C-alpha positions in Angstrom: -0.5 0.1 0.4 1.3 3.5 -0.6 2.3 5.7 2.0 -0.6 8.4 0.3 -3.4 5.6 0.2 -2.4 4.6 3.9 -2.6 8.0 5.7 -6.3 8.3 3.6 -7.3 4.8 4.8 -6.2 5.8 8.7 -8.1 9.3 8.6 -11.0 7.6 7.4 -10.8 5.2 10.0 -10.3 7.8 12.9 -13.4 10.1 11.4 -15.8 6.9 11.8 -14.2 6.1 15.3 -15.4 9.6 16.1 -18.5 9.4 14.6 -19.1 6.2 16.3 -18.8 7.7 19.4 -21.1 10.6 18.5 -23.7 8.6 17.6 -22.9 6.6 20.8 -23.0 9.7 23.0 -26.2 10.4 21.1 -28.3 7.3 21.7 -27.0 7.3 25.1 -28.5 10.3 25.1 -31.6 9.5 23.9 -34.1 10.5 27.4 -32.2 14.1 28.5 -33.2 17.1 27.2 -32.5 18.7 24.3 -30.3 21.2 25.8 -27.9 18.3 26.9 -26.2 18.8 23.8 -24.7 22.2 24.4 -22.6 20.4 27.7 -21.3 18.2 25.4 -20.4 20.4 23.0 -18.8 22.7 25.4 -16.7 19.9 26.7 -15.0 19.5 23.5 -12.8 22.3 23.9 -11.8 21.2 27.9 -10.0 18.4 26.5 -9.8 16.4 30.3 -11.8 16.1 33.4 -9.8 15.8 36.8 -10.9 14.3 39.8 -9.7 15.0 43.2 -11.3 11.8 44.5 -10.8 9.2 47.7 -10.4 5.4 46.3 -7.5 3.8 45.1 -7.2 5.1 41.1 -7.8 1.6 40.3 -10.9 1.0 41.7 -11.8 4.0 38.1 -10.3 1.3 35.8 -13.9 0.6 33.9 -15.4 3.2 34.7 -12.5 5.7 32.5 -12.5 3.1 29.8 -16.2 3.5 29.5 -16.0 7.4 29.8 -13.6 7.6 27.2 -14.9 5.6 24.6 -18.4 7.5 24.7 -16.7 10.9 24.7 -13.4 10.2 23.2 -12.1 14.0 23.0 -11.8 14.0 26.7 -9.2 12.1 29.0 -10.2 11.3 32.6 -7.6 12.2 35.4 -7.7 10.9 38.7 -5.5 12.1 41.9 -5.8 9.8 45.2 -6.7 12.1 48.0 -7.7 11.3 51.8 -11.3 12.3 52.7 -10.9 15.7 54.0 -7.9 16.5 51.7 -10.0 16.3 48.7 -12.1 19.5 49.9 -9.5 21.4 51.7 -7.7 20.8 48.6 -9.9 22.0 46.4 -10.6 24.8 49.0 -7.2 26.0 49.0 -6.6 26.3 45.5 -9.7 27.8 44.6 -8.9 30.4 47.3 -5.2 30.9 46.1 -6.4 31.0 42.2 -4.8 28.0 41.2 -6.3 25.2 38.5 -8.0 22.2 41.0 -9.9 19.6 40.7 -13.3 19.5 38.5 -15.1 17.0 40.2 -15.3 15.9 44.0 -15.4 12.6 45.3 -15.0 11.6 49.3 -16.9 10.3 51.5 -17.7 12.1 55.4 -20.7 13.9 56.0 -18.6 16.9 57.7 -16.4 17.7 54.6 -19.6 17.9 52.4 -21.2 19.9 55.3 -18.5 22.2 54.9 -18.4 23.0 50.9 -22.1 23.3 50.9 -22.1 25.8 53.6 -19.3 27.8 51.4 -21.3 27.9 48.6 -18.7 25.6 46.5 -21.0 23.3 45.1 -22.2 23.7 41.7 -25.7 23.1 41.9 -26.4 21.1 39.0 -29.3 19.0 38.2 -28.2 15.7 36.3 -30.9 13.9 34.0 -30.1 10.8 36.3 -31.7 12.1 39.2 -35.0 10.7 39.0 -33.6 7.2 39.0 -32.4 7.9 42.4 -34.0 8.5 45.7 -33.8 10.8 47.9 -31.5 10.1 50.8 -28.6 9.9 48.1 -28.9 13.4 46.9 -28.6 15.2 50.2 -27.9 18.7 48.9 -28.3 20.7 45.2 -25.4 19.0 43.3 -24.1 16.9 45.8 -25.0 12.9 44.7 -24.0 9.8 46.5 -22.3 7.2 43.7 -21.7 4.2 45.8 -21.5 3.0 49.6 -19.5 1.5 52.1 -20.8 -1.1 54.0 -19.2 -2.0 57.3 -18.7 -5.1 58.1 -16.6 -7.7 60.4 -13.2 -9.2 58.7 -11.6 -12.1 60.0 -8.6 -14.3 59.6 -10.2 -18.2 58.7 -7.2 -19.9 59.9 -7.4 -18.4 63.3 -11.0 -18.2 64.2 -13.2 -21.2 64.4 -16.1 -21.0 62.9 -18.4 -21.1 65.9 -16.5 -17.9 67.6 -17.6 -16.0 64.1 -19.4 -13.3 65.6 -22.8 -12.4 63.5 -23.6 -9.2 65.7 -21.9 -6.6 68.2 -23.5 -7.9 70.7 -22.7 -11.5 70.1 -19.0 -10.7 69.4 -19.1 -8.8 73.0 -20.4 -12.5 74.1 -18.0 -14.7 72.1 -14.8 -12.3 73.1 -15.7 -12.3 77.1 -16.3 -16.2 77.0 -13.0 -16.6 74.8 -10.6 -14.0 76.1 -7.4 -16.8 74.9 -8.9 -16.1 72.0 -9.6 -12.7 71.5 -7.3 -11.1 73.7 -4.9 -8.0 72.0 -6.4 -10.0 68.8 -9.0 -7.4 67.7 -9.2 -4.1 66.2 -11.0 -1.4 64.4 -10.7 2.6 63.3 -8.9 4.7 65.6 -12.0 7.3 65.7 -9.7 9.9 66.7 -7.1 9.6 64.0 -9.4 8.6 61.2 -12.0 11.1 59.9 -13.6 7.6 57.9 -13.5 6.0 61.3 -15.3 8.3 63.0 -18.1 8.7 60.4 -18.5 5.0 60.9 -18.7 5.0 64.5 -20.9 8.3 64.8 -23.3 6.0 62.3 -23.5 3.7 64.9 -24.2 5.8 68.0 -26.4 7.3 65.9 -28.3 4.0 65.4 -27.6 2.4 67.9 -27.4 4.9 71.2 -25.7 5.2 73.9 -25.9 0.7 73.7 -22.4 1.3 72.0 -20.3 2.7 74.7 -21.5 -0.3 76.7 -20.2 -2.7 73.7 -17.0 -0.6 73.4 -16.4 -0.8 77.2 -16.4 -4.3 77.1 -14.4 -4.9 73.9 -11.7 -1.8 74.8 -9.6 -5.0 76.7 -9.1 -6.7 73.8 -8.9 -4.3 71.2 -5.7 -2.2 69.6 -7.4 0.5 67.5 -5.5 1.0 63.9 -5.9 4.4 61.7 -7.0 3.2 58.5 -8.9 -0.2 56.4 -5.6 -1.2 54.8 -3.3 -2.2 58.2 -6.5 -3.7 59.7 -6.9 -5.9 57.0 -3.5 -6.4 56.5 -2.6 -7.6 60.1 -5.9 -9.5 60.2 -4.2 -11.5 57.0 -0.6 -11.9 59.0 -2.6 -13.4 62.3 -1.9 -10.2 63.8 -5.2 -9.8 64.6 -8.2 -12.6 64.6 -10.6 -10.0 64.1 -11.3 -6.3 62.6 -14.7 -5.3 63.6 -16.7 -2.3 62.1 -14.1 -2.3 59.0 -15.1 -1.2 55.6 -15.6 -3.7 53.0 -14.0 -1.8 49.9 -10.7 -3.1 51.2 -11.7 -6.4 52.7 -13.6 -7.5 49.5 -10.8 -6.9 47.7 -8.4 -9.2 49.8 -10.8 -11.9 50.2 -10.8 -11.6 46.2 -7.1 -11.7 45.8 -5.8 -15.3 44.6 -5.8 -17.5 47.7 -7.9 -14.6 49.8 -11.0 -16.7 50.7 -9.0 -19.1 51.8 -7.4 -16.8 54.5 -10.1 -14.3 55.3 -13.8 -14.6 56.2 -16.2 -11.9 56.4 -19.8 -11.0 57.5 -22.5 -8.3 58.0 -22.9 -6.9 61.4 -26.5 -8.0 61.7 -27.5 -5.3 65.0 -26.6 -2.2 62.8 -24.8 -1.6 59.4 -23.0 1.3 58.6 -23.6 2.4 55.4 -20.6 5.5 54.4 -21.8 7.1 51.6 -19.4 8.0 49.3 -20.9 11.4 47.1 -19.2 13.7 44.6 -20.2 17.3 43.1 -18.7 19.7 40.4 -16.7 21.8 42.0 -17.9 25.7 41.6 -14.3 26.6 40.7 -13.8 23.8 38.0 -11.9 24.7 35.3 -14.0 21.8 33.1 -17.0 21.9 34.3 -19.1 20.7 31.5 -17.0 17.7 31.6 -16.9 17.4 35.3 -20.9 17.1 34.3 -20.8 14.5 31.8 -18.4 12.8 33.9 -21.1 12.6 37.3 -24.1 12.2 35.0 -22.0 8.9 33.2 -21.3 8.0 37.0 -24.7 8.1 38.0 -25.8 6.4 34.8 -26.3 2.6 34.3 -23.2 1.9 32.7 -21.2 3.9 35.1 -22.6 2.1 38.1 -21.9 -1.1 36.5 -18.0 0.4 35.9 -17.6 0.7 39.7 -19.5 -2.6 40.6 -16.8 -4.5 38.1 -14.2 -2.9 40.7 -15.7 -4.5 43.5 -17.7 -1.3 44.6 -21.0 -1.2 46.6 -23.5 0.9 43.8 -26.7 2.1 44.3 -28.7 3.0 41.6 -32.2 1.5 42.7 -32.8 -0.5 39.1 -29.3 -2.7 38.8 -29.8 -5.9 40.2 -27.4 -8.1 42.2 -27.5 -10.4 39.2 -27.0 -7.2 36.6 -23.6 -6.8 38.7 -22.5 -10.0 38.2 -23.2 -10.8 41.8 -21.5 -7.6 43.4 -23.3 -6.7 46.6 -25.9 -3.3 45.5 -27.3 -1.4 48.2 -30.8 -3.5 47.5 -29.0 -6.4 48.0 -27.8 -5.9 51.2 -30.8 -4.5 52.7 -32.8 -8.2 51.6 -29.7 -9.8 53.3 -30.0 -8.0 56.2 -33.0 -6.6 56.4 -33.4 -2.4 55.1 -33.8 -1.4 59.4 -30.3 -2.9 60.2 -29.0 -0.4 57.6 -27.7 2.6 59.4 -27.3 5.2 56.5 -25.1 7.5 57.2 -26.8 11.1 57.7 -25.5 14.5 56.2 -27.0 16.6 59.7 -24.7 19.1 62.1 -25.1 16.7 64.9 -21.7 14.6 63.1 -19.9 18.2 63.4 -20.9 19.5 66.5 -20.9 16.0 68.5 -17.6 15.2 67.1 -15.6 16.6 70.1 -17.8 14.7 73.0 -17.7 11.7 71.3 -13.8 11.7 70.5 -13.6 12.4 74.0 -15.5 9.4 75.1 -14.0 7.6 72.8 -10.3 8.2 73.9 -11.5 7.4 77.8 -12.4 4.1 77.2 -10.2 2.9 74.6 -7.0 4.9 75.1 -5.3 7.3 72.8 
């Protein structure tokens, strides 16, 4: 083939690919309002979308692939940050007029309350919004995209099946009856050192009242708190601990799916109350690429985007997606069906989580030390 013919053919293929992608966009957005095409067109001059988020970048693999296929003129960049750092970094950069993130993704009702009060959330109404329940849309422009069920994680080699707890009350009873197994071998989040851990335990307090302090006082002599889910998962795997209570499911489920992980690690829901920690997102008011950010937010809320996160073991919340659709991964509805909706303790977006922090942490430290 002559070079000239090759160049013509390559150009034609490129045009066809872009045209095909554009057709996919049109088909996928057929139910969107007619003016949505203006957002799509405006995004073509932006080139990329930068996401400040508190998950590992590999969790975004399927979502990124699907989004870039749908909008081939946009590149997705994700920056891994801690939960609080997502908002703090944005506010710092915005305040100094530096380029910053376009889409903000993080956990923690306190940080969302803060940025919402500061007026830094774009009150964008997604065309996908009607597919979601009201609890998942706490403020205009803020959308819950996934949740983290909070669970027990245990070492199968060290904990006999009859000693695996089904509830917090059951864990207390089994620990007290078997101190040789559990003494110094339990772990949980250090609520005073980890915002996510505080959020988890705040949700338990909100749902269970002062009963949690009875549980904590009973478990404290057996427990060495850790700063995060990563260290907990690693140390349960190594046998330093036999069980982690009130730990996040995301890293735990990834570990159980690793080669040989299901032989070493087991997990269970907490049947007297399972905190459900929401991971929410919003288009930043100071976004340099606001149209690209809107497209990404809408894609994440779409069926395709939700299934993309399910493929990387995240618990999706879109009500019209079944566990079967998600290839066996848990969905919010599937958790509700398994443990009962009344046992799901959704983390609320209310002022108590902020105003009650000091008192909660003081009591927590008095119980666990630190």
